[in-house]
Biopython code that builds the backbone (N, CA, C, O; Angstrom):
import numpy as np
from Bio.PDB.StructureBuilder import StructureBuilder

atoms = [
    (1, "MET", "N", (0.838, -1.182, 0.000)),
    (1, "MET", "CA", (0.000, 0.000, 0.000)),
    (1, "MET", "C", (0.881, 1.242, 0.000)),
    (1, "MET", "O", (1.920, 1.279, 0.659)),
    (2, "HIS", "N", (0.461, 2.245, -0.736)),
    (2, "HIS", "CA", (1.238, 3.471, -0.851)),
    (2, "HIS", "C", (0.928, 4.412, 0.307)),
    (2, "HIS", "O", (-0.156, 4.360, 0.888)),
    (3, "PRO", "N", (1.893, 5.274, 0.638)),
    (3, "PRO", "CA", (1.624, 6.288, 1.664)),
    (3, "PRO", "C", (0.486, 7.217, 1.218)),
    (3, "PRO", "O", (0.242, 7.362, 0.020)),
    (4, "PRO", "N", (-0.196, 7.833, 2.158)),
    (4, "PRO", "CA", (-1.305, 8.722, 1.811)),
    (4, "PRO", "C", (-0.899, 9.876, 0.893)),
    (4, "PRO", "O", (-1.699, 10.307, 0.063)),
    (5, "ALA", "N", (0.318, 10.377, 1.027)),
    (5, "ALA", "CA", (0.757, 11.487, 0.187)),
    (5, "ALA", "C", (0.817, 11.082, -1.286)),
    (5, "ALA", "O", (0.474, 11.878, -2.160)),
    (6, "VAL", "N", (1.246, 9.862, -1.563)),
    (6, "VAL", "CA", (1.331, 9.391, -2.948)),
    (6, "VAL", "C", (-0.071, 9.281, -3.546)),
    (6, "VAL", "O", (-0.312, 9.726, -4.668)),
    (7, "ALA", "N", (-0.986, 8.687, -2.792)),
    (7, "ALA", "CA", (-2.358, 8.536, -3.290)),
    (7, "ALA", "C", (-3.016, 9.891, -3.510)),
    (7, "ALA", "O", (-3.697, 10.091, -4.515)),
    (8, "ALA", "N", (-2.821, 10.822, -2.584)),
    (8, "ALA", "CA", (-3.430, 12.146, -2.717)),
    (8, "ALA", "C", (-2.825, 12.912, -3.891)),
    (8, "ALA", "O", (-3.543, 13.604, -4.614)),
    (9, "SER", "N", (-1.523, 12.796, -4.085)),
    (9, "SER", "CA", (-0.907, 13.510, -5.209)),
    (9, "SER", "C", (-1.394, 12.950, -6.541)),
    (9, "SER", "O", (-1.622, 13.704, -7.487)),
    (10, "ARG", "N", (-1.553, 11.638, -6.617)),
    (10, "ARG", "CA", (-2.088, 11.036, -7.848)),
    (10, "ARG", "C", (-3.519, 11.509, -8.103)),
    (10, "ARG", "O", (-3.889, 11.809, -9.238)),
    (11, "LEU", "N", (-4.309, 11.571, -7.049)),
    (11, "LEU", "CA", (-5.690, 12.031, -7.183)),
    (11, "LEU", "C", (-5.745, 13.488, -7.641)),
    (11, "LEU", "O", (-6.538, 13.838, -8.515)),
    (12, "LEU", "N", (-4.906, 14.333, -7.052)),
    (12, "LEU", "CA", (-4.891, 15.743, -7.437)),
    (12, "LEU", "C", (-4.398, 15.934, -8.870)),
    (12, "LEU", "O", (-4.963, 16.724, -9.625)),
    (13, "LEU", "N", (-3.353, 15.215, -9.236)),
    (13, "LEU", "CA", (-2.845, 15.333, -10.610)),
    (13, "LEU", "C", (-3.879, 14.828, -11.619)),
    (13, "LEU", "O", (-4.067, 15.432, -12.675)),
    (14, "GLY", "N", (-4.541, 13.730, -11.294)),
    (14, "GLY", "CA", (-5.589, 13.219, -12.181)),
    (14, "GLY", "C", (-6.761, 14.168, -12.303)),
    (14, "GLY", "O", (-7.326, 14.334, -13.384)),
    (15, "ALA", "N", (-7.126, 14.794, -11.192)),
    (15, "ALA", "CA", (-8.222, 15.768, -11.233)),
    (15, "ALA", "C", (-7.833, 16.981, -12.065)),
    (15, "ALA", "O", (-8.658, 17.526, -12.797)),
    (16, "GLY", "N", (-6.583, 17.402, -11.955)),
    (16, "GLY", "CA", (-6.115, 18.541, -12.748)),
    (16, "GLY", "C", (-6.110, 18.243, -14.229)),
    (16, "GLY", "O", (-6.554, 19.062, -15.034)),
    (17, "VAL", "N", (-5.608, 17.073, -14.595)),
    (17, "VAL", "CA", (-5.586, 16.685, -16.013)),
    (17, "VAL", "C", (-7.018, 16.524, -16.531)),
    (17, "VAL", "O", (-7.339, 16.982, -17.628)),
    (18, "GLY", "N", (-7.869, 15.878, -15.745)),
    (18, "GLY", "CA", (-9.270, 15.731, -16.143)),
    (18, "GLY", "C", (-9.962, 17.079, -16.288)),
    (18, "GLY", "O", (-10.777, 17.274, -17.190)),
    (19, "GLY", "N", (-9.637, 18.002, -15.401)),
    (19, "GLY", "CA", (-10.198, 19.348, -15.505)),
    (19, "GLY", "C", (-9.769, 20.049, -16.776)),
    (19, "GLY", "O", (-10.569, 20.721, -17.427)),
    (20, "PHE", "N", (-8.497, 19.890, -17.131)),
    (20, "PHE", "CA", (-8.044, 20.501, -18.383)),
    (20, "PHE", "C", (-8.699, 19.872, -19.604)),
    (20, "PHE", "O", (-8.979, 20.563, -20.584)),
    (21, "LEU", "N", (-8.941, 18.590, -19.555)),
    (21, "LEU", "CA", (-9.668, 17.952, -20.656)),
    (21, "LEU", "C", (-11.082, 18.522, -20.755)),
    (21, "LEU", "O", (-11.568, 18.785, -21.855)),
    (22, "ALA", "N", (-11.736, 18.712, -19.627)),
    (22, "ALA", "CA", (-13.081, 19.287, -19.625)),
    (22, "ALA", "C", (-13.058, 20.719, -20.137)),
    (22, "ALA", "O", (-13.949, 21.128, -20.880)),
    (23, "VAL", "N", (-12.046, 21.481, -19.745)),
    (23, "VAL", "CA", (-11.929, 22.865, -20.236)),
    (23, "VAL", "C", (-11.714, 22.864, -21.745)),
    (23, "VAL", "O", (-12.312, 23.665, -22.464)),
    (24, "GLY", "N", (-10.858, 21.962, -22.222)),
    (24, "GLY", "CA", (-10.627, 21.877, -23.663)),
    (24, "GLY", "C", (-11.883, 21.512, -24.429)),
    (24, "GLY", "O", (-12.159, 22.095, -25.478)),
    (25, "LEU", "N", (-12.644, 20.562, -23.926)),
    (25, "LEU", "CA", (-13.895, 20.198, -24.589)),
    (25, "LEU", "C", (-14.902, 21.346, -24.557)),
    (25, "LEU", "O", (-15.630, 21.568, -25.525)),
    (26, "ASP", "N", (-14.940, 22.067, -23.450)),
    (26, "ASP", "CA", (-15.854, 23.205, -23.358)),
    (26, "ASP", "C", (-15.452, 24.305, -24.330)),
    (26, "ASP", "O", (-16.312, 24.953, -24.927)),
    (27, "LEU", "N", (-14.157, 24.517, -24.489)),
    (27, "LEU", "CA", (-13.692, 25.529, -25.437)),
    (27, "LEU", "C", (-14.032, 25.127, -26.874)),
    (27, "LEU", "O", (-14.358, 25.982, -27.697)),
    (28, "GLN", "N", (-13.957, 23.851, -27.170)),
    (28, "GLN", "CA", (-14.311, 23.390, -28.514)),
    (28, "GLN", "C", (-15.796, 23.584, -28.792)),
    (28, "GLN", "O", (-16.189, 23.924, -29.908)),
    (29, "ASN", "N", (-16.610, 23.367, -27.777)),
    (29, "ASN", "CA", (-18.060, 23.426, -27.984)),
    (29, "ASN", "C", (-18.646, 24.827, -27.931)),
    (29, "ASN", "O", (-19.521, 25.162, -28.730)),
    (30, "GLY", "N", (-18.180, 25.640, -27.011)),
    (30, "GLY", "CA", (-18.898, 26.894, -26.878)),
    (30, "GLY", "C", (-18.063, 28.123, -26.630)),
    (30, "GLY", "O", (-18.628, 29.212, -26.532)),
    (31, "GLY", "N", (-16.812, 28.025, -26.526)),
    (31, "GLY", "CA", (-16.012, 29.206, -26.278)),
    (31, "GLY", "C", (-15.728, 29.395, -24.795)),
    (31, "GLY", "O", (-15.987, 28.518, -23.970)),
    (32, "TRP", "N", (-15.192, 30.558, -24.488)),
    (32, "TRP", "CA", (-14.738, 30.875, -23.133)),
    (32, "TRP", "C", (-15.884, 31.473, -22.336)),
    (32, "TRP", "O", (-16.547, 32.404, -22.793)),
    (33, "ALA", "N", (-16.118, 30.935, -21.134)),
    (33, "ALA", "CA", (-17.159, 31.455, -20.254)),
    (33, "ALA", "C", (-16.593, 31.563, -18.840)),
    (33, "ALA", "O", (-15.483, 31.108, -18.564)),
    (34, "VAL", "N", (-17.360, 32.163, -17.969)),
    (34, "VAL", "CA", (-16.926, 32.315, -16.579)),
    (34, "VAL", "C", (-16.753, 30.943, -15.927)),
    (34, "VAL", "O", (-15.813, 30.725, -15.163)),
    (35, "ASP", "N", (-17.655, 30.031, -16.229)),
    (35, "ASP", "CA", (-17.555, 28.676, -15.694)),
    (35, "ASP", "C", (-16.268, 28.005, -16.155)),
    (35, "ASP", "O", (-15.609, 27.315, -15.377)),
    (36, "THR", "N", (-15.918, 28.204, -17.391)),
    (36, "THR", "CA", (-14.715, 27.601, -17.945)),
    (36, "THR", "C", (-13.477, 28.180, -17.276)),
    (36, "THR", "O", (-12.534, 27.449, -16.974)),
    (37, "ALA", "N", (-13.476, 29.476, -17.044)),
    (37, "ALA", "CA", (-12.340, 30.121, -16.375)),
    (37, "ALA", "C", (-12.188, 29.601, -14.948)),
    (37, "ALA", "O", (-11.075, 29.317, -14.505)),
    (38, "ALA", "N", (-13.292, 29.476, -14.234)),
    (38, "ALA", "CA", (-13.235, 28.966, -12.865)),
    (38, "ALA", "C", (-12.740, 27.521, -12.854)),
    (38, "ALA", "O", (-11.942, 27.139, -11.997)),
    (39, "PHE", "N", (-13.209, 26.732, -13.795)),
    (39, "PHE", "CA", (-12.782, 25.341, -13.876)),
    (39, "PHE", "C", (-11.304, 25.238, -14.226)),
    (39, "PHE", "O", (-10.610, 24.344, -13.741)),
    (40, "ALA", "N", (-10.821, 26.147, -15.065)),
    (40, "ALA", "CA", (-9.401, 26.161, -15.408)),
    (40, "ALA", "C", (-8.551, 26.510, -14.187)),
    (40, "ALA", "O", (-7.482, 25.933, -13.987)),
    (41, "VAL", "N", (-9.022, 27.449, -13.374)),
    (41, "VAL", "CA", (-8.295, 27.827, -12.152)),
    (41, "VAL", "C", (-8.252, 26.643, -11.178)),
    (41, "VAL", "O", (-7.215, 26.370, -10.573)),
    (42, "VAL", "N", (-9.355, 25.960, -11.034)),
    (42, "VAL", "CA", (-9.396, 24.785, -10.156)),
    (42, "VAL", "C", (-8.464, 23.697, -10.685)),
    (42, "VAL", "O", (-7.781, 23.031, -9.906)),
    (43, "SER", "N", (-8.433, 23.517, -11.981)),
    (43, "SER", "CA", (-7.562, 22.502, -12.581)),
    (43, "SER", "C", (-6.090, 22.834, -12.348)),
    (43, "SER", "O", (-5.297, 21.958, -12.004)),
    (44, "VAL", "N", (-5.736, 24.087, -12.537)),
    (44, "VAL", "CA", (-4.345, 24.503, -12.291)),
    (44, "VAL", "C", (-3.997, 24.324, -10.820)),
    (44, "VAL", "O", (-2.899, 23.884, -10.482)),
    (45, "SER", "N", (-4.945, 24.670, -9.945)),
    (45, "SER", "CA", (-4.702, 24.505, -8.505)),
    (45, "SER", "C", (-4.483, 23.042, -8.154)),
    (45, "SER", "O", (-3.579, 22.717, -7.384)),
    (46, "CYS", "N", (-5.296, 22.166, -8.707)),
    (46, "CYS", "CA", (-5.128, 20.733, -8.456)),
    (46, "CYS", "C", (-3.773, 20.246, -8.942)),
    (46, "CYS", "O", (-3.097, 19.489, -8.247)),
    (47, "LEU", "N", (-3.377, 20.673, -10.123)),
    (47, "LEU", "CA", (-2.074, 20.267, -10.654)),
    (47, "LEU", "C", (-0.930, 20.772, -9.783)),
    (47, "LEU", "O", (0.012, 20.030, -9.503)),
    (48, "LEU", "N", (-1.005, 22.020, -9.356)),
    (48, "LEU", "CA", (0.059, 22.573, -8.516)),
    (48, "LEU", "C", (0.117, 21.885, -7.155)),
    (48, "LEU", "O", (1.199, 21.558, -6.667)),
    (49, "LEU", "N", (-1.032, 21.670, -6.551)),
    (49, "LEU", "CA", (-1.051, 20.997, -5.252)),
    (49, "LEU", "C", (-0.543, 19.562, -5.368)),
    (49, "LEU", "O", (0.209, 19.099, -4.511)),
    (50, "GLY", "N", (-0.945, 18.868, -6.409)),
    (50, "GLY", "CA", (-0.465, 17.504, -6.620)),
    (50, "GLY", "C", (1.024, 17.449, -6.875)),
    (50, "GLY", "O", (1.711, 16.563, -6.367)),
    (51, "TRP", "N", (1.527, 18.385, -7.657)),
    (51, "TRP", "CA", (2.956, 18.430, -7.966)),
    (51, "TRP", "C", (3.775, 18.741, -6.717)),
    (51, "TRP", "O", (4.787, 18.088, -6.463)),
    (52, "THR", "N", (3.340, 19.744, -5.927)),
    (52, "THR", "CA", (4.093, 20.083, -4.716)),
    (52, "THR", "C", (4.013, 18.959, -3.679)),
    (52, "THR", "O", (4.983, 18.712, -2.962)),
    (53, "LEU", "N", (2.882, 18.288, -3.596)),
    (53, "LEU", "CA", (2.763, 17.173, -2.659)),
    (53, "LEU", "C", (3.665, 16.016, -3.065)),
    (53, "LEU", "O", (4.255, 15.359, -2.208)),
    (54, "ARG", "N", (3.775, 15.768, -4.350)),
    (54, "ARG", "CA", (4.649, 14.701, -4.833)),
    (54, "ARG", "C", (6.110, 15.023, -4.531)),
    (54, "ARG", "O", (6.906, 14.115, -4.289)),
    (55, "ARG", "N", (6.467, 16.306, -4.543)),
    (55, "ARG", "CA", (7.837, 16.729, -4.249)),
    (55, "ARG", "C", (8.089, 16.844, -2.747)),
    (55, "ARG", "O", (9.227, 17.063, -2.334)),
    (56, "GLY", "N", (7.046, 16.701, -1.922)),
    (56, "GLY", "CA", (7.210, 16.801, -0.474)),
    (56, "GLY", "C", (7.213, 18.222, 0.036)),
    (56, "GLY", "O", (7.755, 18.499, 1.106)),
    (57, "MET", "N", (6.614, 19.127, -0.717)),
    (57, "MET", "CA", (6.560, 20.534, -0.327)),
    (57, "MET", "C", (5.098, 20.966, -0.292)),
    (57, "MET", "O", (4.194, 20.192, -0.607)),
    (58, "GLY", "N", (4.894, 22.202, 0.093)),
    (58, "GLY", "CA", (3.569, 22.788, -0.011)),
    (58, "GLY", "C", (2.677, 22.558, 1.194)),
    (58, "GLY", "O", (3.060, 21.898, 2.160)),
    (59, "PRO", "N", (1.476, 23.119, 1.115)),
    (59, "PRO", "CA", (0.568, 23.074, 2.268)),
    (59, "PRO", "C", (-0.046, 21.702, 2.521)),
    (59, "PRO", "O", (-0.485, 21.425, 3.637)),
    (60, "MET", "N", (-0.085, 20.856, 1.527)),
    (60, "MET", "CA", (-0.733, 19.561, 1.697)),
    (60, "MET", "C", (0.148, 18.543, 2.433)),
    (60, "MET", "O", (-0.345, 17.491, 2.840)),
    (61, "THR", "N", (1.434, 18.837, 2.609)),
    (61, "THR", "CA", (2.316, 17.884, 3.282)),
    (61, "THR", "C", (1.970, 17.746, 4.761)),
    (61, "THR", "O", (2.265, 16.718, 5.371)),
    (62, "ARG", "N", (1.346, 18.776, 5.347)),
    (62, "ARG", "CA", (0.931, 18.672, 6.750)),
    (62, "ARG", "C", (-0.279, 17.763, 6.905)),
    (62, "ARG", "O", (-0.485, 17.176, 7.967)),
    (63, "VAL", "N", (-1.073, 17.646, 5.861)),
    (63, "VAL", "CA", (-2.309, 16.870, 5.934)),
    (63, "VAL", "C", (-2.059, 15.411, 5.585)),
    (63, "VAL", "O", (-2.596, 14.519, 6.242)),
    (64, "PHE", "N", (-1.255, 15.155, 4.566)),
    (64, "PHE", "CA", (-1.038, 13.794, 4.079)),
    (64, "PHE", "C", (0.370, 13.330, 4.429)),
    (64, "PHE", "O", (1.357, 13.978, 4.077)),
    (65, "SER", "N", (0.448, 12.218, 5.115)),
    (65, "SER", "CA", (1.720, 11.657, 5.553)),
    (65, "SER", "C", (2.441, 10.998, 4.378)),
    (65, "SER", "O", (1.814, 10.402, 3.502)),
    (66, "SER", "N", (3.754, 11.114, 4.378)),
    (66, "SER", "CA", (4.539, 10.466, 3.323)),
    (66, "SER", "C", (5.322, 9.279, 3.856)),
    (66, "SER", "O", (6.177, 8.741, 3.154)),
    (67, "GLU", "N", (5.043, 8.857, 5.098)),
    (67, "GLU", "CA", (5.775, 7.732, 5.658)),
    (67, "GLU", "C", (5.148, 6.407, 5.236)),
    (67, "GLU", "O", (3.940, 6.314, 5.020)),
    (68, "SER", "N", (5.984, 5.399, 5.124)),
    (68, "SER", "CA", (5.514, 4.076, 4.709)),
    (68, "SER", "C", (4.833, 3.378, 5.888)),
    (68, "SER", "O", (4.823, 3.886, 7.009)),
    (69, "ASP", "N", (4.268, 2.208, 5.611)),
    (69, "ASP", "CA", (3.595, 1.455, 6.671)),
    (69, "ASP", "C", (4.571, 1.058, 7.776)),
    (69, "ASP", "O", (4.231, 1.110, 8.958)),
    (70, "ASP", "N", (5.773, 0.664, 7.392)),
    (70, "ASP", "CA", (6.778, 0.259, 8.382)),
    (70, "ASP", "C", (7.199, 1.437, 9.253)),
    (70, "ASP", "O", (7.326, 1.306, 10.470)),
    (71, "GLU", "N", (7.417, 2.597, 8.614)),
    (71, "GLU", "CA", (7.797, 3.779, 9.375)),
    (71, "GLU", "C", (6.677, 4.203, 10.324)),
    (71, "GLU", "O", (6.938, 4.589, 11.463)),
    (72, "MET", "N", (5.427, 4.129, 9.851)),
    (72, "MET", "CA", (4.294, 4.492, 10.686)),
    (72, "MET", "C", (4.164, 3.526, 11.870)),
    (72, "MET", "O", (3.895, 3.951, 12.994)),
    (73, "ALA", "N", (4.353, 2.230, 11.615)),
    (73, "ALA", "CA", (4.281, 1.241, 12.694)),
    (73, "ALA", "C", (5.375, 1.491, 13.728)),
    (73, "ALA", "O", (5.132, 1.386, 14.930)),
    (74, "GLN", "N", (6.569, 1.819, 13.266)),
    (74, "GLN", "CA", (7.679, 2.109, 14.183)),
    (74, "GLN", "C", (7.382, 3.353, 15.011)),
    (74, "GLN", "O", (7.640, 3.372, 16.214)),
    (75, "ARG", "N", (6.840, 4.398, 14.374)),
    (75, "ARG", "CA", (6.512, 5.638, 15.088)),
    (75, "ARG", "C", (5.435, 5.389, 16.142)),
    (75, "ARG", "O", (5.533, 5.882, 17.266)),
    (76, "VAL", "N", (4.414, 4.627, 15.777)),
    (76, "VAL", "CA", (3.337, 4.334, 16.727)),
    (76, "VAL", "C", (3.861, 3.482, 17.878)),
    (76, "VAL", "O", (3.473, 3.686, 19.028)),
    (77, "LYS", "N", (4.737, 2.532, 17.576)),
    (77, "LYS", "CA", (5.315, 1.687, 18.618)),
    (77, "LYS", "C", (6.113, 2.526, 19.608)),
    (77, "LYS", "O", (6.009, 2.318, 20.817)),
    (78, "LEU", "N", (6.910, 3.475, 19.110)),
    (78, "LEU", "CA", (7.677, 4.352, 19.993)),
    (78, "LEU", "C", (6.762, 5.222, 20.852)),
    (78, "LEU", "O", (7.026, 5.424, 22.038)),
    (79, "LYS", "N", (5.684, 5.737, 20.251)),
    (79, "LYS", "CA", (4.729, 6.553, 21.012)),
    (79, "LYS", "C", (4.082, 5.736, 22.128)),
    (79, "LYS", "O", (3.920, 6.224, 23.247)),
    (80, "LEU", "N", (3.715, 4.493, 21.821)),
    (80, "LEU", "CA", (3.100, 3.635, 22.832)),
    (80, "LEU", "C", (4.075, 3.326, 23.964)),
    (80, "LEU", "O", (3.687, 3.297, 25.131)),
    (81, "GLU", "N", (5.340, 3.094, 23.617)),
    (81, "GLU", "CA", (6.344, 2.846, 24.651)),
    (81, "GLU", "C", (6.523, 4.066, 25.541)),
    (81, "GLU", "O", (6.648, 3.929, 26.758)),
    (82, "GLU", "N", (6.538, 5.267, 24.948)),
    (82, "GLU", "CA", (6.638, 6.495, 25.735)),
    (82, "GLU", "C", (5.431, 6.658, 26.642)),
    (82, "GLU", "O", (5.565, 7.051, 27.801)),
    (83, "LEU", "N", (4.258, 6.358, 26.116)),
    (83, "LEU", "CA", (3.034, 6.474, 26.902)),
    (83, "LEU", "C", (3.033, 5.497, 28.071)),
    (83, "LEU", "O", (2.659, 5.859, 29.187)),
    (84, "GLU", "N", (3.449, 4.260, 27.819)),
    (84, "GLU", "CA", (3.517, 3.270, 28.892)),
    (84, "GLU", "C", (4.526, 3.679, 29.954)),
    (84, "GLU", "O", (4.278, 3.500, 31.146)),
    (85, "ALA", "N", (5.666, 4.229, 29.531)),
    (85, "ALA", "CA", (6.674, 4.672, 30.493)),
    (85, "ALA", "C", (6.146, 5.812, 31.349)),
    (85, "ALA", "O", (6.357, 5.824, 32.562)),
    (86, "SER", "N", (5.460, 6.775, 30.730)),
    (86, "SER", "CA", (4.920, 7.895, 31.504)),
    (86, "SER", "C", (3.805, 7.429, 32.435)),
    (86, "SER", "O", (3.677, 7.943, 33.546)),
    (87, "GLU", "N", (2.993, 6.460, 31.995)),
    (87, "GLU", "CA", (1.956, 5.921, 32.874)),
    (87, "GLU", "C", (2.569, 5.182, 34.051)),
    (87, "GLU", "O", (2.043, 5.247, 35.163)),
    (88, "ASP", "N", (3.678, 4.478, 33.824)),
    (88, "ASP", "CA", (4.366, 3.778, 34.900)),
    (88, "ASP", "C", (4.899, 4.772, 35.930)),
    (88, "ASP", "O", (4.764, 4.554, 37.134)),
    (89, "VAL", "N", (5.502, 5.858, 35.460)),
    (89, "VAL", "CA", (6.008, 6.891, 36.365)),
    (89, "VAL", "C", (4.847, 7.526, 37.138)),
    (89, "VAL", "O", (4.954, 7.743, 38.345)),
    (90, "ASN", "N", (3.755, 7.821, 36.459)),
    (90, "ASN", "CA", (2.596, 8.405, 37.133)),
    (90, "ASN", "C", (2.033, 7.460, 38.188)),
    (90, "ASN", "O", (1.645, 7.900, 39.270)),
    (91, "ALA", "N", (1.986, 6.171, 37.882)),
    (91, "ALA", "CA", (1.483, 5.198, 38.845)),
    (91, "ALA", "C", (2.390, 5.130, 40.072)),
    (91, "ALA", "O", (1.909, 5.016, 41.200)),
    (92, "LYS", "N", (3.690, 5.199, 39.851)),
    (92, "LYS", "CA", (4.625, 5.174, 40.986)),
    (92, "LYS", "C", (4.483, 6.421, 41.846)),
    (92, "LYS", "O", (4.527, 6.329, 43.073)),
    (93, "TRP", "N", (4.312, 7.590, 41.222)),
    (93, "TRP", "CA", (4.098, 8.814, 41.993)),
    (93, "TRP", "C", (2.796, 8.738, 42.781)),
    (93, "TRP", "O", (2.741, 9.165, 43.935)),
    (94, "ALA", "N", (1.755, 8.200, 42.168)),
    (94, "ALA", "CA", (0.469, 8.081, 42.864)),
    (94, "ALA", "C", (0.601, 7.142, 44.058)),
    (94, "ALA", "O", (0.042, 7.418, 45.120)),
    (95, "ALA", "N", (1.322, 6.048, 43.906)),
    (95, "ALA", "CA", (1.527, 5.118, 45.018)),
    (95, "ALA", "C", (2.325, 5.779, 46.135)),
    (95, "ALA", "O", (2.020, 5.585, 47.312)),
    (96, "LEU", "N", (3.338, 6.554, 45.778)),
    (96, "LEU", "CA", (4.136, 7.255, 46.777)),
    (96, "LEU", "C", (3.295, 8.278, 47.531)),
    (96, "LEU", "O", (3.377, 8.376, 48.756)),
    (97, "GLU", "N", (2.487, 9.039, 46.799)),
    (97, "GLU", "CA", (1.613, 10.024, 47.447)),
    (97, "GLU", "C", (0.607, 9.352, 48.365)),
    (97, "GLU", "O", (0.329, 9.848, 49.457)),
    (98, "ALA", "N", (0.063, 8.228, 47.928)),
    (98, "ALA", "CA", (-0.896, 7.502, 48.766)),
    (98, "ALA", "C", (-0.220, 7.003, 50.037)),
    (98, "ALA", "O", (-0.819, 7.047, 51.112)),
    (99, "LYS", "N", (1.003, 6.535, 49.929)),
    (99, "LYS", "CA", (1.735, 6.050, 51.097)),
    (99, "LYS", "C", (2.011, 7.189, 52.064)),
    (99, "LYS", "O", (1.815, 7.041, 53.271)),
    (100, "VAL", "N", (2.464, 8.326, 51.545)),
    (100, "VAL", "CA", (2.755, 9.481, 52.395)),
    (100, "VAL", "C", (1.482, 9.964, 53.083)),
    (100, "VAL", "O", (1.507, 10.262, 54.277)),
    (101, "LEU", "N", (0.385, 10.045, 52.365)),
    (101, "LEU", "CA", (-0.869, 10.492, 52.958)),
    (101, "LEU", "C", (-1.371, 9.509, 54.014)),
    (101, "LEU", "O", (-1.855, 9.921, 55.068)),
    (102, "SER", "N", (-1.257, 8.229, 53.736)),
    (102, "SER", "CA", (-1.708, 7.250, 54.733)),
    (102, "SER", "C", (-0.818, 7.306, 55.970)),
    (102, "SER", "O", (-1.315, 7.165, 57.088)),
    (103, "ASP", "N", (0.495, 7.509, 55.793)),
    (103, "ASP", "CA", (1.386, 7.662, 56.941)),
    (103, "ASP", "C", (1.024, 8.908, 57.744)),
    (103, "ASP", "O", (1.015, 8.874, 58.974)),
    (104, "ASP", "N", (0.727, 10.001, 57.054)),
    (104, "ASP", "CA", (0.314, 11.225, 57.740)),
    (104, "ASP", "C", (-0.977, 11.008, 58.509)),
    (104, "ASP", "O", (-1.119, 11.488, 59.634)),
    (105, "LEU", "N", (-1.917, 10.291, 57.915)),
    (105, "LEU", "CA", (-3.188, 10.038, 58.592)),
    (105, "LEU", "C", (-3.002, 9.156, 59.829)),
    (105, "LEU", "O", (-3.623, 9.399, 60.863)),
    (106, "THR", "N", (-2.156, 8.143, 59.727)),
    (106, "THR", "CA", (-1.930, 7.287, 60.892)),
    (106, "THR", "C", (-1.199, 8.039, 61.991)),
    (106, "THR", "O", (-1.470, 7.831, 63.173)),
    (107, "GLN", "N", (-0.269, 8.916, 61.609)),
    (107, "GLN", "CA", (0.438, 9.717, 62.618)),
    (107, "GLN", "C", (-0.517, 10.693, 63.296)),
    (107, "GLN", "O", (-0.469, 10.870, 64.513)),
    (108, "SER", "N", (-1.383, 11.326, 62.508)),
    (108, "SER", "CA", (-2.318, 12.287, 63.105)),
    (108, "SER", "C", (-3.353, 11.572, 63.968)),
    (108, "SER", "O", (-3.790, 12.113, 64.984)),
    (109, "SER", "N", (-3.751, 10.358, 63.573)),
    (109, "SER", "CA", (-4.709, 9.629, 64.407)),
    (109, "SER", "C", (-4.038, 9.129, 65.687)),
    (109, "SER", "O", (-4.684, 9.076, 66.733)),
    (110, "ASP", "N", (-2.750, 8.758, 65.625)),
    (110, "ASP", "CA", (-2.026, 8.355, 66.820)),
    (110, "ASP", "C", (-1.861, 9.545, 67.783)),
    (110, "ASP", "O", (-1.949, 9.377, 68.999)),
    (111, "GLU", "N", (-1.630, 10.709, 67.250)),
    (111, "GLU", "CA", (-1.472, 11.900, 68.090)),
    (111, "GLU", "C", (-2.790, 12.260, 68.763)),
    (111, "GLU", "O", (-2.787, 12.653, 69.930)),
    (112, "THR", "N", (-3.898, 12.140, 68.076)),
    (112, "THR", "CA", (-5.180, 12.454, 68.678)),
    (112, "THR", "C", (-5.564, 11.418, 69.714)),
    (112, "THR", "O", (-6.196, 11.764, 70.712)),
    (113, "ASP", "N", (-5.199, 10.138, 69.511)),
    (113, "ASP", "CA", (-5.462, 9.106, 70.492)),
    (113, "ASP", "C", (-4.657, 9.324, 71.765)),
    (113, "ASP", "O", (-5.180, 9.136, 72.863)),
    (114, "SER", "N", (-3.391, 9.717, 71.635)),
    (114, "SER", "CA", (-2.548, 9.922, 72.811)),
    (114, "SER", "C", (-2.948, 11.188, 73.551)),
    (114, "SER", "O", (-2.766, 11.254, 74.767)),
    (115, "SER", "N", (-3.477, 12.181, 72.882)),
    (115, "SER", "CA", (-3.913, 13.404, 73.548)),
    (115, "SER", "C", (-5.205, 13.201, 74.308)),
    (115, "SER", "O", (-5.486, 13.937, 75.253)),
    (116, "VAL", "N", (-6.000, 12.214, 73.914)),
    (116, "VAL", "CA", (-7.276, 11.928, 74.583)),
    (116, "VAL", "C", (-7.004, 11.212, 75.916)),
    (116, "VAL", "O", (-7.767, 11.385, 76.866)),
    (117, "ASP", "N", (-5.941, 10.421, 75.998)),
    (117, "ASP", "CA", (-5.628, 9.671, 77.223)),
    (117, "ASP", "C", (-5.340, 10.577, 78.339)),
    (117, "ASP", "O", (-5.057, 10.122, 79.447)),
]
sb = StructureBuilder()
sb.init_structure("model")
sb.init_model(0)
sb.init_chain("A")
sb.init_seg("    ")
for serial, (resi, resn, name, xyz) in enumerate(atoms, 1):
    if name == "N":
        sb.init_residue(resn, " ", resi, " ")
    sb.init_atom(name, np.array(xyz, "f"), 0.0, 1.0, " ", f" {name:<3s}", serial, name[0])
structure = sb.get_structure()
């Protein structure tokens, strides 16, 4: 399977070429109109976005990942390991806080018991 950036760039380039074919057919049939101009602008935009995405540049690179399945699996595995490590540290801190609080409670209850005597 291809990375999302490759699929998106192919889709954009195909849409741009298809748009130009539609503009050409419209020009053959009826001449230049506002609709044709707008469609030509959209076609050029699709071609430019597809070309820049294929080169790894432009605004679409933030949306579509160019990493392969193996790279994505490795990145996710590292993120999960980091998450597990941080959860382990948080659990240890929570256990330490619980121990300190329980020790404080037992000390305060012992002090109140001895003051009552």
